[in-house]
C-alpha positions as CSV (number, residue, x, y, z in Angstrom):
1,M,-5.2,12.2,7.2
2,A,-7.6,10.9,9.6
3,L,-10.5,13.4,10.8
4,S,-10.9,14.1,14.4
5,G,-12.7,11.3,16.4
6,A,-16.2,11.5,18.1
7,A,-17.4,14.7,18.9
8,F,-20.6,15.4,21.1
9,A,-22.3,18.6,22.2
10,Q,-23.1,19.0,25.9
11,A,-26.4,20.7,25.2
12,P,-28.6,22.2,24.4
13,A,-27.9,21.7,20.9
14,A,-29.6,23.2,17.7
15,I,-31.1,20.0,16.0
16,P,-32.0,20.2,12.0
17,E,-35.4,19.6,11.1
18,Q,-34.1,16.8,8.5
19,A,-31.1,14.8,7.8
20,R,-28.5,16.3,5.1
21,Y,-27.0,13.4,3.8
22,G,-29.4,10.5,5.1
23,D,-28.7,6.9,6.3
24,A,-29.2,4.9,3.4
25,K,-26.0,3.2,3.7
26,I,-25.6,2.6,7.5
27,A,-29.0,3.2,9.2
28,A,-28.8,5.1,12.9
29,V,-31.6,4.5,15.4
30,L,-31.5,6.0,18.9
31,Y,-32.8,3.9,21.8
32,A,-33.1,4.9,25.7
33,D,-32.8,2.5,28.5
34,G,-36.2,3.5,30.2
35,A,-36.8,6.8,31.8
36,P,-34.3,9.3,33.1
37,Q,-33.8,9.3,36.9
38,A,-32.8,12.4,38.8
39,G,-29.3,12.2,40.2
40,G,-28.6,9.0,38.3
41,E,-27.1,8.0,35.0
42,W,-29.5,7.3,31.9
43,M,-28.1,5.1,29.1
44,L,-28.8,5.8,25.5
45,A,-27.7,3.8,22.5
46,L,-27.0,4.4,19.1
47,R,-27.7,1.5,16.9
48,F,-25.9,1.3,13.4
49,T,-27.1,-1.1,10.9
50,P,-25.2,-1.3,7.4
51,S,-27.6,-1.8,4.3
52,A,-25.1,-4.5,3.0
53,P,-22.1,-6.3,4.2
54,E,-19.4,-4.2,2.4
55,W,-20.3,-1.1,4.3
56,H,-18.5,-0.3,7.4
57,G,-18.3,2.5,10.2
58,Y,-15.7,3.8,12.3
59,W,-14.4,3.9,15.9
60,S,-14.0,7.3,17.6
61,N,-10.3,7.3,16.4
62,P,-10.6,6.2,12.7
63,G,-7.1,5.6,12.2
64,D,-5.1,6.8,9.1
65,A,-8.6,7.5,7.3
66,G,-12.1,7.7,8.1
67,Q,-14.0,9.7,10.3
68,G,-15.4,9.4,13.8
69,M,-19.1,10.3,14.5
70,K,-20.3,13.6,15.5
71,L,-23.1,13.6,18.1
72,A,-25.5,16.4,19.3
73,L,-28.4,15.7,21.7
74,D,-31.2,18.3,22.6
75,L,-30.8,18.0,26.4
76,P,-32.2,20.2,29.1
77,P,-29.9,22.6,30.9
78,G,-27.7,20.7,33.5
79,W,-27.9,17.5,31.9
80,R,-24.4,16.3,30.7
81,M,-23.5,13.6,28.0
82,G,-20.7,11.7,29.0
83,E,-17.9,10.0,26.6
84,P,-19.4,7.5,24.3
85,L,-18.6,3.9,24.8
86,Y,-17.6,1.7,21.8
87,P,-17.1,-2.2,21.2
88,V,-13.8,-3.2,20.2
89,P,-13.0,-2.1,16.7
90,Q,-11.6,-4.2,14.1
91,R,-8.6,-3.3,12.0
92,L,-8.6,-2.8,8.0
93,V,-5.5,-2.4,6.3
94,I,-5.9,-0.9,2.6
95,S,-2.6,0.0,0.8
96,G,-0.7,0.4,4.0
97,L,-3.0,2.4,5.8
98,M,-4.8,1.3,9.0
99,N,-8.5,1.8,9.8
100,H,-10.4,1.1,12.9
101,I,-13.7,-0.1,11.8
102,Y,-16.8,-1.9,12.5
103,E,-18.1,-4.6,9.9
104,G,-21.9,-5.4,10.4
105,A,-24.4,-4.1,13.0
106,Y,-22.7,-2.1,16.0
107,T,-23.8,-0.1,19.0
108,V,-22.5,2.9,20.9
109,L,-23.6,3.6,24.3
110,V,-24.0,7.2,25.4
111,P,-24.3,7.7,29.1
112,V,-26.1,10.7,30.2
113,R,-25.8,12.5,33.7
114,V,-29.2,13.7,35.1
115,P,-29.1,16.3,37.6
116,A,-30.2,15.8,41.3
117,G,-32.9,18.3,40.8
118,A,-34.4,17.1,37.7
119,E,-38.1,17.0,37.7
120,Q,-39.9,13.7,36.7
121,G,-41.2,13.8,33.3
122,A,-39.0,16.8,32.3
123,L,-38.1,15.2,29.0
124,Q,-41.2,14.0,27.1
125,R,-39.0,13.4,24.0
126,L,-35.4,13.3,23.2
127,R,-34.0,14.6,19.6
128,G,-30.7,14.4,18.4
129,H,-28.5,14.6,15.3
130,V,-25.5,12.4,14.2
131,E,-23.0,12.6,11.4
132,Y,-20.7,9.8,10.4
133,L,-19.1,8.1,7.6
134,A,-19.9,4.7,5.9
135,C,-17.4,3.5,3.6
136,T,-16.4,0.3,1.5
137,D,-13.0,-0.7,0.6
138,K,-13.2,1.6,-2.6
139,I,-15.6,4.5,-1.7
140,C,-16.8,6.7,1.3
141,V,-20.1,8.2,1.9
142,P,-21.1,11.0,4.3
143,Q,-24.1,9.8,6.4
144,D,-26.3,11.6,8.9
145,A,-29.6,11.1,10.9
146,V,-32.2,13.1,12.6
147,L,-32.6,11.1,16.0
148,E,-35.7,10.7,18.2
149,A,-35.9,8.4,21.2
150,R,-38.6,7.6,24.1
151,P,-38.1,5.7,27.1
152,G,-37.9,2.0,26.5
153,G,-36.8,-0.3,23.7
154,G,-33.7,-1.7,22.6
155,D,-31.4,-4.8,23.8
156,F,-29.4,-2.8,26.4
157,A,-28.2,-5.9,28.1
158,R,-26.5,-7.2,24.9
159,W,-25.1,-3.8,24.1
160,R,-23.5,-3.3,27.5
161,A,-21.9,-6.8,27.3
162,E,-20.6,-5.7,23.7
163,A,-19.1,-2.4,24.7
164,A,-15.2,-2.7,25.9
165,P,-15.5,-2.8,29.8
166,P,-13.3,-0.3,31.7
167,L,-10.1,-1.6,33.1
168,D,-10.1,-1.3,36.9
169,A,-6.6,-0.2,37.3
170,R,-4.9,2.8,35.9
171,A,-2.3,2.1,33.1
172,R,0.9,4.0,32.6
173,F,2.7,5.2,29.6
174,A,6.2,6.9,28.4
175,V,7.5,8.1,25.2
176,A,11.1,6.5,24.8
177,G,12.7,7.7,21.5
178,K,10.4,6.8,18.6
179,L,8.3,4.4,20.8
180,L,5.1,4.9,22.9
181,R,5.3,2.3,25.7
182,V,2.4,1.5,27.8
183,A,2.1,-0.6,31.0
184,I,-1.5,-2.0,31.2
185,P,-2.3,-4.0,34.5
186,L,-3.4,-7.2,33.5
187,P,-3.3,-11.1,35.3
188,A,-0.6,-13.0,33.9
189,A,-2.9,-15.8,33.5
190,M,-5.1,-14.0,31.0
191,A,-4.6,-15.6,27.5
192,L,-4.1,-13.1,24.5
193,S,-4.7,-14.6,21.1
194,D,-4.3,-11.4,19.1
195,P,-3.5,-8.4,21.3
196,H,-3.8,-5.0,19.8
197,V,-4.0,-1.2,21.4
198,F,-6.4,1.1,19.7
199,V,-5.1,4.2,20.8
200,G,-7.6,6.8,21.2
201,N,-5.1,10.0,21.1
202,A,-5.1,11.4,17.6
203,R,-1.8,11.9,15.6
204,L,0.1,10.1,18.1
205,V,1.1,6.7,16.9
206,A,1.9,5.0,13.5
207,Y,-1.4,2.9,13.3
208,A,-0.3,0.6,10.9
209,A,3.2,-0.2,12.1
210,P,3.7,-3.6,14.2
211,Q,3.0,-3.4,17.7
212,T,4.9,-5.5,20.4
213,F,3.6,-7.0,23.5
214,R,5.9,-8.3,26.5
215,R,4.7,-9.5,30.1
216,S,6.3,-8.6,33.2
217,G,4.4,-10.0,35.9
218,D,0.8,-8.9,36.0
219,V,1.7,-6.1,33.6
220,L,1.3,-6.2,30.0
221,V,4.0,-3.6,28.2
222,A,2.8,-2.6,24.5
223,E,5.4,-0.9,22.4
224,I,4.0,1.2,19.6
225,P,6.2,3.2,17.0
226,L,5.1,6.9,17.0
227,D,3.7,8.8,14.1
228,E,6.6,10.3,12.5
229,Y,4.7,13.3,11.5
230,G,2.5,13.4,14.7
231,V,2.4,15.3,17.9
232,G,5.0,13.1,19.6
233,K,3.7,13.6,23.3
234,A,0.4,13.5,25.3
235,E,-0.5,14.6,28.7
236,A,-2.9,11.4,29.1
237,L,-3.7,8.4,27.2
238,T,-6.9,6.7,26.5
239,G,-7.5,3.4,24.2
240,I,-9.0,-0.2,23.9
241,L,-6.8,-3.0,24.5
242,G,-8.0,-5.8,22.1
243,F,-7.5,-9.4,23.2
244,G,-8.5,-10.7,20.0
245,D,-12.1,-12.6,18.9
246,D,-13.6,-8.8,19.4
247,A,-12.8,-8.9,23.1
248,G,-10.8,-6.4,25.0
249,V,-10.8,-3.7,27.6
250,R,-10.8,0.3,27.5
251,F,-8.2,1.9,29.7
252,T,-6.9,5.4,30.4
253,A,-3.1,6.0,31.0
254,A,-1.2,8.6,32.9
255,P,2.6,9.4,32.5
256,G,4.8,7.0,34.6
257,D,7.4,4.4,34.6
258,V,7.2,1.4,32.3
259,P,8.8,-1.7,32.9
260,T,11.6,-2.8,30.7
261,G,12.3,-6.4,29.5
262,G,9.8,-9.1,30.1
263,T,8.8,-12.2,28.1
264,L,7.8,-11.5,24.5
265,V,4.1,-12.4,23.9
266,S,3.4,-10.8,20.4
267,G,4.9,-8.9,17.8
268,P,7.9,-8.7,15.4
269,K,10.6,-11.4,16.4
270,P,14.0,-10.3,16.5
271,A,15.8,-12.3,13.5
272,A,18.2,-14.8,14.8
273,M,21.5,-13.4,15.6
274,P,24.6,-15.0,14.0
275,P,27.2,-16.3,16.5
276,L,29.6,-13.4,17.4
277,W,32.6,-14.9,15.9
278,T,30.9,-15.0,12.5
279,L,30.3,-11.2,13.0
280,I,34.0,-10.4,14.0
281,L,35.1,-12.4,10.8
282,G,32.5,-10.5,8.9
283,A,33.8,-7.2,10.1
284,L,37.3,-7.9,9.7
285,A,36.6,-9.2,5.9
286,G,34.2,-6.1,5.2
287,G,37.0,-3.6,6.5
288,L,39.6,-5.5,4.5
289,L,37.4,-5.2,1.4
290,L,37.2,-1.5,1.8
291,N,40.6,-1.1,0.7
292,I,39.4,-1.9,-2.8
293,M,35.9,-0.4,-2.8
294,P,35.1,3.1,-4.4
295,C,34.5,4.3,-1.2
296,V,38.4,4.8,-0.5
297,F,39.5,6.0,-3.9
298,P,39.6,9.5,-2.6
299,I,42.1,8.9,0.0
300,L,44.3,6.6,-1.8
301,S,47.2,9.2,-2.1
302,L,47.3,8.9,1.7
303,K,47.6,5.1,1.9
304,A,49.9,5.3,-1.2
305,L,52.3,7.4,0.8
306,S,52.0,5.3,3.9
307,L,53.3,2.3,1.6
308,A,56.4,4.1,0.5
309,R,57.5,5.1,3.8
310,A,56.6,1.5,5.0
311,G,60.0,0.3,2.9
312,E,62.5,2.4,5.0
313,S,63.4,0.0,8.0
314,E,62.1,-2.6,9.8
315,A,61.7,-0.7,13.0
316,A,60.1,2.2,11.1
317,A,57.7,0.1,9.2
318,R,56.4,-1.7,12.2
319,A,56.0,1.8,13.9
320,E,54.3,3.1,10.8
321,G,52.0,0.0,10.5
322,L,51.0,0.2,14.4
323,A,50.5,3.8,14.4
324,Y,48.4,3.8,11.2
325,T,46.3,0.7,12.7
326,A,45.8,2.5,15.9
327,G,44.6,5.5,14.0
328,V,42.1,3.4,11.8
329,V,40.7,1.5,14.9
330,L,40.6,4.2,16.9
331,A,38.4,6.2,14.4
332,C,36.3,3.3,13.7
333,T,35.5,2.5,17.5
334,M,34.8,6.3,18.2
335,L,32.5,6.8,15.1
336,G,30.6,3.6,16.4
337,A,30.4,4.6,20.0
338,L,29.0,8.0,19.0
339,L,26.6,6.1,16.7
340,L,25.3,4.2,19.6
341,I,25.1,7.2,21.9
342,L,23.3,9.1,19.4
343,R,20.6,6.3,19.0
344,A,20.3,5.7,22.6
345,G,19.1,9.2,22.8
346,G,16.4,8.7,20.1
347,E,18.2,10.0,17.2
348,Q,17.5,8.1,13.7
349,V,21.2,7.8,12.6
350,G,23.1,5.4,10.7
351,W,26.6,4.5,9.4
352,A,28.3,7.3,7.9
353,F,26.1,9.8,9.7
354,Q,29.4,12.2,10.0
355,L,29.1,12.9,6.0
356,Q,25.3,14.1,6.6
357,E,26.5,16.9,8.5
358,P,27.2,20.2,6.5
359,G,29.8,21.4,8.9
360,V,31.8,18.1,9.0
361,V,32.1,18.1,5.1
362,V,33.0,21.7,5.2
363,A,36.1,20.7,7.6
364,L,37.0,17.9,5.4
365,L,37.0,20.2,2.7
366,V,39.4,22.5,4.2
367,L,41.5,19.6,5.4
368,A,41.7,17.8,2.0
369,A,42.6,21.1,0.3
370,A,45.3,21.4,2.9
371,I,46.7,18.1,2.4
372,A,46.7,18.4,-1.4
373,A,48.8,21.7,-0.9
374,N,51.2,19.8,1.4
375,F,51.7,17.4,-1.1
376,A,52.0,19.9,-3.9
377,G,55.0,21.3,-1.6
378,L,53.3,24.7,-1.0
379,F,54.2,24.2,2.8
380,E,55.8,21.7,5.2
381,L,54.0,19.9,8.1
382,P,55.6,17.4,10.2
383,A,52.5,15.4,11.0
384,V,51.9,14.7,7.3
385,S,55.1,15.2,5.4
386,V,57.3,12.4,4.2
387,N,60.6,14.3,4.2
388,M,60.6,15.5,7.8
389,G,60.0,14.1,11.4
390,G,56.8,12.9,12.9
391,E,56.2,9.8,10.8
392,K,54.3,8.0,13.6
393,A,52.0,11.1,14.4
394,G,51.5,11.4,10.6
395,A,50.7,7.6,10.1
396,F,48.3,7.9,13.1
397,A,46.9,10.9,11.8
398,T,46.4,9.3,8.4
399,G,44.6,6.3,9.8
400,L,42.2,8.5,11.5
401,L,41.3,10.2,8.2
402,A,41.2,7.2,6.2
403,A,38.7,5.6,8.6
404,F,36.5,8.9,8.9
405,V,36.2,9.3,5.3
406,A,36.6,5.7,4.0
407,T,33.8,4.0,5.8
408,P,30.5,5.8,4.3
409,C,29.5,3.0,2.1
410,T,28.9,-0.6,3.3
411,G,30.3,-3.4,1.5
412,P,30.1,-7.3,1.4
413,F,30.3,-9.0,5.1
414,M,30.4,-5.4,6.6
415,A,26.6,-4.8,6.0
416,A,25.5,-7.6,8.1
417,A,28.2,-7.1,10.9
418,L,27.1,-3.4,11.2
419,G,23.3,-4.1,11.2
420,A,24.0,-6.6,14.0
421,A,26.2,-4.0,16.0
422,L,23.2,-1.7,16.4
423,L,21.2,-4.6,18.0
424,L,24.0,-6.2,20.3
425,P,25.2,-5.0,23.6
426,V,27.5,-2.1,23.6
427,G,30.6,-4.0,24.4
428,Q,30.1,-6.5,21.6
429,A,29.0,-3.7,19.3
430,L,32.3,-1.7,19.9
431,L,34.2,-4.8,19.3
432,L,32.8,-5.0,15.8
433,F,33.5,-1.7,15.1
434,A,37.2,-2.2,16.3
435,C,37.3,-5.1,14.1
436,L,36.1,-3.3,11.0
437,G,38.9,-0.7,11.5
438,L,41.5,-3.6,12.1
439,G,40.2,-5.2,8.7
440,L,40.6,-1.7,7.1
441,A,44.2,-1.5,8.5
442,L,45.1,-4.9,7.9
443,P,47.3,-4.5,4.7
444,F,49.2,-1.9,6.1
445,L,50.1,-3.9,9.5
446,A,51.0,-6.8,7.5
447,L,53.5,-4.6,5.4
448,G,54.9,-3.6,8.9
449,F,55.4,-7.0,10.2
450,V,56.0,-9.4,7.1
451,P,59.3,-8.4,5.6
452,P,58.8,-10.3,2.4
453,L,56.0,-8.0,1.7
454,R,58.2,-4.9,2.4
455,R,60.7,-5.9,0.1
456,M,58.4,-6.1,-2.9
457,L,57.8,-2.2,-2.4
458,P,60.3,0.2,-4.0
459,R,63.5,1.5,-2.0
460,P,63.4,4.8,-0.6
461,G,64.7,7.7,-2.6
462,A,64.3,10.7,-4.4
463,W,61.4,9.3,-6.2
464,M,59.3,9.6,-3.0
465,E,59.1,13.4,-3.3
466,R,58.0,13.1,-6.8
467,F,55.4,10.6,-5.6
468,R,54.1,12.9,-3.2
469,R,53.8,15.7,-5.8
470,I,52.0,13.3,-8.0
471,M,49.8,12.2,-5.3
472,A,48.5,15.9,-4.6
473,V,46.2,15.2,-8.1
474,P,44.0,12.6,-6.3
475,M,43.9,14.8,-3.0
476,L,42.9,17.7,-5.1
477,L,40.2,15.8,-6.8
478,T,39.0,14.8,-3.3
479,A,38.7,18.4,-2.3
480,L,36.7,19.2,-5.4
481,A,34.3,16.2,-4.6
482,L,34.0,17.4,-0.9
483,L,33.0,21.0,-2.6
484,W,30.5,19.6,-4.8
485,L,29.0,17.6,-1.7
486,T,28.9,20.9,0.2
487,V,26.9,22.5,-2.4
488,Q,24.7,19.4,-2.7
489,L,24.0,19.6,1.3
490,G,23.8,23.4,1.7
491,G,23.1,25.1,-1.6
492,R,25.3,27.3,-3.7
493,A,25.6,30.2,-1.4
494,F,26.6,27.9,1.3
495,G,29.3,26.2,-1.1
496,L,30.8,29.7,-2.1
497,V,31.5,30.9,1.5
498,A,33.0,27.3,2.0
499,L,35.1,27.9,-1.2
500,L,36.2,31.4,0.1
501,L,37.2,29.7,3.4
502,V,39.3,27.2,1.5
503,A,40.9,30.0,-0.5
504,G,41.8,31.9,2.9
505,V,43.3,28.9,4.2
506,L,45.4,28.1,1.4
507,G,46.5,31.6,1.0
508,A,47.7,31.4,4.7
509,L,49.5,28.1,4.0
510,F,51.2,29.7,0.9
511,I,52.6,32.3,3.2
512,V,53.6,29.8,5.8
513,G,55.7,27.9,3.0
514,R,57.4,31.1,1.9
515,L,58.6,31.8,5.5
516,Q,59.5,28.2,5.9
517,R,61.8,28.3,2.8
518,A,63.4,31.5,4.2
519,G,64.1,30.0,7.4
520,K,61.6,32.3,9.4
521,M,58.9,31.4,12.0
522,A,55.9,30.5,9.9
523,W,52.8,29.5,11.7
524,P,51.8,32.8,13.8
525,A,51.4,34.4,10.4
526,F,48.9,31.3,9.3
527,G,46.8,32.3,12.4
528,L,46.7,36.1,11.4
529,V,45.9,35.3,7.9
530,A,43.4,32.5,8.1
531,A,41.6,33.9,11.2
532,P,39.3,36.6,9.6
533,F,38.3,33.7,7.0
534,V,37.5,31.3,9.8
535,A,35.7,34.1,11.7
536,F,33.6,35.0,8.7
537,A,32.8,31.2,7.6
538,A,31.7,30.6,11.1
539,I,29.0,33.5,11.3
540,A,28.0,33.2,7.4
541,L,27.7,29.3,7.0
542,P,24.9,28.8,9.5
543,N,23.1,31.7,7.9
544,L,23.3,30.5,4.6
545,Y,22.6,27.0,4.9
546,E,19.8,25.6,3.0
547,A,18.3,22.2,3.9
548,K,17.9,19.9,1.2
549,G,14.4,18.7,0.5
550,A,13.5,15.0,-0.5
551,G,13.0,16.7,-4.1
552,Q,12.5,14.6,-7.4
553,R,16.0,13.3,-8.7
554,E,16.9,13.5,-12.3
555,S,16.7,9.9,-13.5
556,L,16.1,7.8,-16.7
557,L,13.9,5.6,-14.6
558,A,11.6,8.6,-13.5
559,S,12.1,7.6,-9.8
560,A,9.8,8.8,-7.2
561,P,10.9,9.8,-3.9
562,F,10.7,7.1,-1.1
563,S,8.0,7.2,1.5
564,A,6.4,4.2,3.3
565,E,2.9,5.6,1.9
566,A,4.7,5.6,-1.6
567,L,6.0,2.0,-1.2
568,A,2.7,0.7,-0.1
569,E,0.6,2.4,-3.0
570,A,3.6,0.9,-5.2
571,R,3.1,-2.6,-4.1
572,A,-0.7,-2.4,-3.9
573,G,-0.5,-1.7,-7.9
574,G,0.4,-5.2,-8.4
575,K,3.6,-4.3,-10.4
576,P,7.3,-5.2,-9.6
577,V,8.8,-2.5,-7.4
578,F,12.5,-1.4,-7.5
579,L,13.6,0.6,-4.4
580,Y,17.1,1.7,-4.1
581,F,18.9,4.0,-1.3
582,T,21.8,6.3,-2.3
583,A,23.5,9.2,-1.2
584,D,25.5,11.9,-3.0
585,W,28.6,11.0,-0.6
586,C,28.5,7.4,-1.4
587,V,30.9,6.6,-4.3
588,T,29.8,3.0,-4.6
589,C,26.3,4.2,-5.0
590,K,27.3,6.5,-7.9
591,V,29.2,3.9,-9.6
592,N,26.3,1.5,-9.3
593,E,23.8,4.3,-10.8
594,A,26.2,4.8,-13.5
595,A,26.9,1.0,-14.3
596,A,23.5,-0.3,-14.0
597,I,20.8,2.0,-13.0
598,E,20.9,4.8,-15.1
599,R,21.2,3.1,-18.3
600,E,19.1,3.0,-21.3
601,S,18.6,-0.8,-21.4
602,T,17.4,-0.6,-17.8
603,R,14.8,2.1,-18.6
604,A,13.5,0.2,-21.5
605,A,13.3,-3.2,-19.6
606,F,11.6,-1.5,-16.7
607,A,9.1,0.5,-19.0
608,K,8.5,-2.9,-20.8
609,A,7.7,-4.8,-17.4
610,G,5.8,-1.7,-15.7
611,V,8.4,-1.7,-12.9
612,V,7.8,1.1,-10.5
613,T,11.2,2.6,-9.1
614,L,11.4,4.4,-5.8
615,V,14.5,6.2,-4.6
616,G,15.6,7.1,-1.0
617,D,18.0,10.1,-0.7
618,W,20.3,9.5,2.4
619,T,22.4,12.4,1.4
620,V,21.3,14.5,4.6
621,R,19.8,12.9,7.7
622,D,16.3,11.5,7.2
623,E,14.8,9.6,10.0
624,A,12.4,7.7,7.8
625,I,15.1,6.2,5.5
626,T,17.1,5.5,8.6
627,Q,14.4,3.7,10.3
628,F,13.7,1.8,7.1
629,L,17.2,0.9,6.5
630,N,17.2,-0.5,10.2
631,E,14.1,-2.7,9.5
632,Q,15.9,-4.2,6.7
633,G,19.1,-4.9,8.8
634,A,21.3,-2.3,7.0
635,A,23.4,0.1,8.8
636,G,24.0,2.3,5.6
637,V,23.8,2.7,1.9
638,P,23.8,1.4,-0.8
639,L,20.9,-0.9,-0.3
640,Y,18.7,-2.3,-3.4
641,L,15.4,-3.9,-2.9
642,W,13.2,-5.8,-5.5
643,Y,9.6,-6.4,-4.6
644,A,8.0,-8.9,-6.9
645,P,4.2,-8.8,-7.5
646,G,2.4,-10.2,-4.5
647,A,5.8,-11.1,-2.7
648,A,5.5,-10.9,1.2
649,A,9.0,-9.7,1.6
650,P,11.7,-8.1,-1.0
651,E,14.7,-9.5,-2.4
652,Q,17.8,-7.9,-1.4
653,L,20.0,-7.4,-4.3
654,P,24.0,-7.3,-4.3
655,Q,25.6,-4.1,-3.3
656,F,27.6,-4.2,-6.5
657,L,25.1,-4.2,-9.2
658,T,26.3,-5.6,-12.7
659,P,25.4,-3.9,-15.8
660,D,22.6,-6.3,-17.0
661,L,21.2,-7.3,-13.6
662,L,18.3,-4.8,-13.2
663,A,17.1,-5.6,-16.8
664,E,17.2,-9.3,-16.1
665,K,15.2,-8.9,-13.0
666,A,12.7,-6.7,-15.0
667,S,12.5,-9.3,-17.7
668,A,12.1,-12.5,-15.5
669,G,9.3,-10.7,-13.6
670,R,7.0,-10.3,-16.6
């Protein structure tokens, strides 16, 4: 954690007789530019000189670590010390942490405002005290010095030239989502070899994050990621814009409009976007492959009933296929649109965000239990039943639910398409989401319009009713899985109330079924019985919700929780790093963990190779994980990354892990 930046006493101040720590590592000397003049500005200079090249000092805002200087001067009443003026600092990154430092000797100018009525010769000598930090790449030592300066001495002409000059125009800044955007007036003809903004405000920006610079006429626009755990806002902004080669200007900025667009000058260049037609094919293929992925296993009962109904007649089959396709495409497009809206509003969300919301999971739990009861014959509902009317509505609703539940995990082809959708214009992004839905619905659409495929299905008959009752089993298993997920998201008390809600709804549906079989009006009774349970759950669930923390997950690999700092520290250790992202609602993730990650052979190979394992749990919304997934071009989980020692970038492993893949990677990396 960075300590506060430069502090300075206005005067008078109690100056100690002797230094507490001394200045053996970086010596400090105070100079004065001539004698003070009444009504003028008297310039002082603090000259810092390291005893050896490995020692460095700090700027007023030291960055992620370090400490700025604290200066006190014994000034007469009415004399006022101004803000210290620094040269352009350098950047030092250690284990992913950015420090703003000075290597070699450097000078900090300290202006003092002398009052108009000051008597000539009122200040015979000037005493002061300064505290600061001297560091190498490995250790830091506190330093302080008792200062005394008399008029004269020092190379003030050179020191003034070294200090960052003030910008003669006021800059503007705005906070947009997770970015600080700064508009700095700068002639378009000025060359910038390595621009960087050193922000003076503490705990505002992520110092080590890449900065992006664009030109918009005579305005340079800098975009700097905010500190995830920082203050997130500022009433004013100060800093230094470095041009490269120790040159730069200091600026102050007020809130205001910041231009968008412009020509990229410096910063991370966006990855080359594949042609749109390849992304469309990828979305179609990804949606098609979802039909055989573990993510859709919980709703195979719904799809199986759709297959059975498709064999009734040509007209019915086509209508069924179109209705189902419409439901799937609409659900995927709506989920994509909501995802884009949330991201445009500054929310860090990704694909499958709906299953990170406890309320949504509870609603799905109730729905899955109700469908299981319907399949078991507890009651009849035209929109879902296979032996009553409403086939088109039932197919449409089945498509909606299938897409809603079946798309949490990303598969082959789908990952690249969804990652690109987050960067494309809205129209093209929605087209990709719609194509994903079309791919998911394609087998059922083909059954509706290709008679030879339909003829391969069993003919309709009494077996369909038996088949429906058998399909109640996987739907019941789905409900149990959602109940487990509810407990994972909100805690045991939260899950208990959700279970009570399900029991109330099933009890009401049981009464509905009894009344239906007696030929009486049924659904008003459902409302009367279910209403108290729904009302109680609506009140109790929000109060019992316990947000899940990023705690340690039980693992054979002794995995540590993911964070940017943990990843930087692990990579700095010179050992292989395996980083994977998972979620409790991602069935593919759990299959991979059982088949390839949580294996004794993997644990033994990792231990022998010294592999460091980090895991990002995305069960509930986590902005740091979402941002990292975005940086890797992934819209969701699972994601598996392998960092070889010294590698500049990770290797992205397949989304389906073979049992021996990780052990082989560890053995090859030794």
